[in-house]
C-alpha positions in Angstrom: -61.6 -7.9 -12.4 -61.0 -10.7 -15.0 -58.7 -10.2 -17.9 -57.7 -12.6 -20.7 -54.1 -13.8 -21.1 -53.3 -10.7 -23.2 -54.7 -8.3 -20.6 -58.1 -7.5 -22.2 -60.8 -6.9 -19.6 -63.7 -9.3 -19.8 -67.4 -8.1 -19.6 -70.9 -9.5 -19.2 -74.0 -8.1 -20.8 -76.8 -7.7 -18.2 -79.5 -8.0 -20.8 -78.6 -11.7 -21.2 -80.3 -14.0 -18.8 -78.7 -17.4 -18.6 -76.0 -18.7 -20.9 -77.7 -17.9 -24.2 -75.9 -15.1 -26.1 -78.0 -12.2 -27.4 -75.3 -10.0 -28.8 -75.0 -10.4 -32.6 -74.3 -8.1 -35.6 -73.3 -4.6 -34.7 -73.4 -5.5 -31.0 -70.8 -8.3 -31.5 -68.6 -6.0 -33.6 -68.4 -3.5 -30.8 -68.4 -6.2 -28.1 -66.6 -9.3 -29.5 -67.5 -12.5 -27.8 -64.8 -14.5 -26.0 -64.5 -17.7 -28.1 -62.9 -21.0 -27.4 -62.1 -24.0 -29.6 -62.0 -26.4 -26.7 -62.6 -26.4 -23.0 -62.0 -22.9 -21.6 -58.9 -22.6 -19.4 -58.7 -19.9 -16.8 -55.8 -18.0 -15.4 -54.8 -17.3 -11.8 -57.9 -15.5 -10.6 -60.4 -17.7 -12.5 -62.5 -20.2 -10.7 -62.5 -23.3 -13.0 -65.9 -24.5 -11.7 -67.5 -21.3 -13.0 -66.2 -21.7 -16.6 -68.4 -23.1 -19.3 -69.4 -22.6 -23.0 -72.5 -21.7 -25.0 -73.0 -22.4 -28.7 -73.8 -19.3 -30.8 -76.1 -19.3 -33.8 -73.1 -19.6 -36.1 -71.9 -22.7 -34.2 -68.9 -21.1 -32.5 -68.4 -21.7 -28.8 -68.5 -18.7 -26.6 -67.0 -18.8 -23.1 -69.3 -18.4 -20.2 -68.5 -17.6 -16.5 -70.9 -18.1 -13.7 -73.7 -18.6 -16.3 -72.9 -15.4 -18.3 -71.6 -15.2 -21.9 -68.3 -13.3 -21.9 -67.2 -10.4 -24.1 -64.4 -7.9 -24.8 -64.8 -4.3 -25.8 -63.3 -3.8 -29.2 -61.7 -0.4 -28.5 -59.7 -1.1 -25.3 -56.1 -1.9 -24.8 -54.3 -4.0 -22.3 -55.6 -3.5 -18.8 -57.7 -0.5 -19.9 -61.3 -0.6 -18.5 -63.2 2.2 -20.4 -66.6 0.7 -20.7 -67.7 -0.6 -17.3 -71.3 0.3 -16.5 -72.0 1.5 -20.1 -75.5 1.1 -21.5 -75.5 0.1 -25.1 -77.5 -2.3 -27.3 -80.3 -2.6 -24.9 -78.4 -3.5 -21.7 -75.5 -2.6 -19.5 -71.9 -3.9 -19.9 -70.1 -4.7 -16.7 -66.6 -6.0 -16.0 -66.6 -9.5 -14.4 -65.0 -10.2 -11.0 -63.4 -13.5 -10.1 -66.5 -14.6 -8.2 -68.6 -14.2 -11.4 -70.4 -11.1 -10.3 -70.2 -7.7 -12.0 -67.9 -5.2 -10.6 -69.6 -2.3 -8.7 
């Protein structure tokens, strides 16, 4: 599974097709987007060729991976995966694997 530098698990939202984010308002409060100010940089398990960004409606740049906008879950701690395969806000939230696919 992919984690950010502080150990937060990284999720995708299966409702989103392509790189355009669809999680705003209450959704983005529960599932904060992974933002970047520049080009995203990955850690040891990240495949650099799969990294990208998408511009949200507020102009902020959200990190994408293998064509999926990325998110955290607001109520998890370091290396805690509590919300894999959870259905909320009209879709399912899935932890991302290094190859860009959702974990089973």
